[in-house]
C-alpha positions as CSV (number, residue, x, y, z in Angstrom):
1,X,31.2,0.3,-17.4
2,X,34.2,1.5,-20.3
3,X,36.0,-0.9,-22.1
4,X,38.4,-0.4,-24.5
5,X,39.6,-3.2,-27.0
6,X,42.8,-2.8,-29.3
7,X,43.4,-5.3,-32.4
8,X,45.4,-6.1,-35.7
9,X,41.8,-6.8,-37.0
10,X,39.2,-4.1,-36.0
11,X,36.7,-5.6,-37.5
12,X,36.1,-8.5,-35.9
13,X,34.9,-6.8,-33.1
14,X,32.1,-5.7,-35.1
15,X,29.3,-8.4,-32.5
16,X,30.4,-6.1,-30.6
17,X,27.5,-4.1,-32.2
18,X,25.1,-6.7,-31.5
19,X,22.5,-8.4,-29.3
20,X,22.9,-7.7,-25.7
21,X,26.6,-5.7,-26.1
22,X,24.9,-3.5,-29.1
23,X,21.7,-3.0,-26.7
24,X,24.0,-1.5,-23.9
25,X,26.0,0.5,-25.5
26,X,22.9,2.8,-27.0
27,X,21.4,2.4,-23.3
28,X,24.5,4.0,-22.9
29,X,25.3,1.2,-19.9
30,X,28.4,0.1,-21.9
31,X,30.8,2.2,-23.5
32,X,33.1,0.0,-25.9
33,X,36.1,1.5,-27.8
34,X,38.0,-0.7,-30.2
35,X,41.9,0.4,-31.2
36,X,43.6,-0.5,-34.4
37,X,47.1,-1.6,-33.4
38,X,48.9,-0.6,-36.9
39,X,47.9,2.7,-36.4
40,X,50.8,2.7,-33.6
41,X,53.4,1.1,-35.8
42,X,56.3,3.8,-36.8
43,X,57.0,2.3,-39.8
44,X,55.8,3.0,-43.5
45,X,54.8,-0.8,-43.6
46,X,52.8,-0.7,-40.1
47,X,55.3,-3.2,-38.9
48,X,53.8,-4.6,-34.6
49,X,56.1,-7.3,-35.1
50,X,59.9,-9.1,-34.9
51,X,61.7,-12.2,-34.4
52,X,61.5,-13.4,-30.8
53,X,65.1,-13.3,-28.9
54,X,66.6,-16.3,-28.1
55,X,64.7,-17.8,-31.8
56,X,62.3,-20.1,-32.6
57,X,59.6,-20.4,-34.6
58,X,57.1,-17.4,-34.8
59,X,57.0,-13.6,-34.6
60,X,56.3,-11.4,-31.4
61,X,54.0,-8.3,-31.0
62,X,56.3,-5.5,-30.6
63,X,56.5,-2.6,-27.3
64,X,56.3,-0.1,-28.9
65,X,52.9,0.1,-30.6
66,X,51.4,-1.9,-27.7
67,X,52.9,0.9,-25.3
68,X,51.8,4.2,-27.5
69,X,48.4,3.1,-27.9
70,X,47.8,2.1,-24.1
71,X,49.4,5.5,-23.1
72,X,47.1,7.2,-25.4
73,X,43.6,4.7,-23.4
74,X,45.3,6.0,-20.1
75,X,44.9,10.0,-21.1
76,X,41.1,9.7,-22.1
77,X,40.2,7.6,-18.8
78,X,39.0,8.9,-15.7
79,X,39.5,5.8,-13.1
80,X,43.0,3.6,-13.2
81,X,41.9,0.7,-16.0
82,X,42.4,-2.7,-15.6
83,X,44.4,-4.5,-18.5
84,X,43.5,-7.9,-20.1
85,X,45.4,-9.9,-22.2
86,X,43.8,-12.8,-23.2
87,X,46.4,-15.8,-23.1
88,X,46.5,-19.4,-23.4
89,X,49.2,-18.6,-20.8
90,X,46.9,-16.8,-18.4
91,X,44.6,-18.1,-15.5
92,X,41.0,-19.8,-16.5
93,X,37.8,-17.2,-17.2
94,X,35.1,-18.2,-15.6
95,X,32.1,-17.0,-13.8
96,X,33.7,-15.8,-11.0
97,X,36.3,-14.0,-12.7
98,X,33.6,-12.9,-14.8
99,X,31.4,-11.1,-12.0
100,X,34.3,-10.1,-10.2
101,X,35.1,-7.9,-13.7
102,X,31.8,-7.0,-13.7
103,X,32.2,-4.0,-11.0
104,X,35.4,-2.5,-12.6
105,X,35.3,0.8,-14.0
106,X,37.4,0.8,-17.1
107,X,39.0,-2.3,-18.4
108,X,41.6,-2.3,-22.0
109,X,41.3,-5.7,-23.2
110,X,45.0,-5.9,-25.2
111,X,44.5,-9.0,-28.4
112,X,47.0,-10.6,-29.4
113,X,48.0,-12.9,-32.7
114,X,51.7,-14.6,-33.3
115,X,53.3,-15.6,-30.0
116,X,52.2,-13.1,-28.4
117,X,52.8,-10.2,-26.7
118,X,56.4,-9.0,-25.6
119,X,56.2,-9.7,-22.2
120,X,57.7,-6.3,-21.1
121,X,53.9,-4.9,-21.6
122,X,52.7,-6.7,-18.7
123,X,55.6,-6.1,-16.9
124,X,55.6,-2.0,-17.7
125,X,51.8,-1.6,-16.4
126,X,51.4,-4.2,-13.9
127,X,53.6,-1.9,-11.6
128,X,52.2,1.5,-12.5
129,X,50.7,3.0,-10.7
130,X,47.5,5.0,-12.4
131,X,47.2,1.5,-13.2
132,X,44.7,-0.8,-12.2
133,X,46.6,-3.7,-12.7
134,X,47.1,-6.8,-15.5
135,X,46.0,-10.2,-15.7
136,X,46.6,-12.5,-18.3
137,X,43.2,-14.4,-19.2
138,X,42.7,-18.0,-21.4
139,X,39.5,-18.5,-22.0
140,X,40.4,-22.2,-22.6
141,X,42.6,-25.6,-22.7
142,X,43.5,-24.1,-27.2
143,X,45.1,-21.6,-28.8
144,X,43.2,-19.2,-30.7
145,X,44.8,-17.8,-34.0
146,X,44.5,-14.3,-31.6
147,X,43.0,-12.4,-28.1
148,X,39.7,-11.4,-30.4
149,X,37.3,-14.3,-30.3
150,X,38.5,-14.7,-26.2
151,X,37.7,-10.9,-25.8
152,X,34.3,-11.2,-27.3
153,X,34.0,-14.1,-24.6
154,X,34.6,-12.4,-22.1
155,X,32.7,-8.7,-23.1
156,X,29.6,-10.4,-23.5
157,X,30.5,-12.7,-19.7
158,X,31.0,-9.1,-18.5
159,X,28.2,-6.9,-20.0
160,X,25.3,-9.6,-18.8
161,X,26.3,-9.1,-15.2
162,X,26.2,-4.6,-15.3
163,X,23.0,-3.7,-13.8
164,X,19.4,-2.9,-16.4
165,X,22.1,-4.9,-18.9
166,X,19.0,-8.4,-18.8
167,X,15.4,-7.5,-19.2
168,X,14.9,-10.1,-15.8
169,X,18.2,-9.6,-13.4
170,X,17.0,-13.1,-12.1
171,X,18.3,-14.4,-15.4
172,X,22.2,-14.5,-14.9
173,X,21.3,-15.6,-11.1
174,X,19.9,-18.4,-12.8
175,X,22.6,-19.7,-15.0
176,X,25.1,-22.0,-15.0
177,X,28.4,-22.0,-13.1
178,X,25.8,-19.2,-11.2
179,X,24.3,-21.1,-8.3
180,X,23.4,-19.9,-4.9
181,X,24.5,-23.1,-3.1
182,X,27.5,-24.0,-5.2
183,X,28.5,-23.8,-8.6
184,X,26.2,-26.4,-11.3
185,X,24.6,-26.7,-14.4
186,X,21.8,-25.6,-15.6
187,X,19.2,-28.5,-16.4
188,X,17.2,-28.9,-19.3
189,X,14.7,-26.2,-20.2
190,X,10.6,-26.2,-22.4
191,X,8.6,-24.1,-24.1
192,X,5.8,-25.0,-26.2
193,X,4.0,-26.8,-27.2
194,X,4.2,-29.5,-25.1
195,X,4.2,-32.1,-27.5
196,X,6.9,-32.4,-30.3
197,X,7.5,-35.3,-32.4
198,X,6.6,-37.7,-30.0
199,X,8.6,-35.7,-27.0
200,X,6.7,-34.2,-23.9
201,X,7.3,-32.0,-22.0
202,X,7.7,-33.2,-18.2
203,X,4.9,-33.1,-16.1
204,X,6.2,-31.7,-13.3
205,X,6.1,-28.2,-15.3
206,X,2.5,-28.2,-16.3
207,X,2.1,-29.1,-12.6
208,X,1.9,-25.2,-11.5
209,X,3.1,-26.8,-8.2
210,X,6.0,-24.5,-7.5
211,X,7.9,-26.0,-4.7
212,X,7.7,-29.1,-7.1
213,X,9.3,-27.8,-10.3
214,X,12.1,-26.0,-8.6
215,X,12.8,-29.4,-6.2
216,X,13.0,-31.1,-10.1
217,X,14.7,-28.3,-11.8
218,X,17.8,-28.5,-8.7
219,X,17.7,-32.5,-9.1
220,X,18.4,-32.2,-12.4
221,X,21.2,-29.8,-12.1
222,X,22.4,-32.1,-10.1
223,X,22.6,-34.6,-12.0
224,X,23.9,-32.5,-15.0
225,X,27.2,-31.5,-13.3
226,X,27.8,-34.9,-12.4
227,X,27.4,-36.7,-15.4
228,X,28.4,-33.7,-17.7
229,X,30.8,-31.8,-15.0
230,X,32.2,-33.9,-11.8
231,X,34.9,-31.6,-11.0
232,X,31.8,-29.4,-9.9
233,X,30.3,-32.1,-7.9
């Protein structure tokens, strides 16, 4: 999979060279490219924003530099890219969406700032036959200073679902929100030592009875889901 990320703060995305994503890049499982939007500005001040039509506070990111960088990215791609625009007004990003996006050949993430990106960018690339569409996506009901943090979240959530990225492929299947018998939060987990500061690991996990262990884990997941996320119950 190839993922291109466009930002006015490319250094923000340096974390993509670390951990699982960094290892996936080194192994050739993931091709991540970061682009500086300001390189596509046409004035000496490298301006990428202007005042909003109709008035109001803040600034809006201009369509010209965005169009230039997205067209450049398309020229180097062998597959029609899917454009992802992180925005609080987008569809909610969740595990099913991460699974869906993990099967894409090429994602392009446009990290907006200020009051957002001129809406004509989404409209234009949604209509282009050489693009796979546009998805405006929100990672939660809050507002960030820009799309970079959201991009990091989405890339990690998607990358760990690519075959070969996780050391144990079963780990992804047992994650919260990935249960085969319906959405659920993962239950508590434990490791050595069996007693720590007078707190013991549940006896069932030390029993060696895999049937009892599986039943206990399912019950714990259901209880946690009911208590913390009743909307998933």
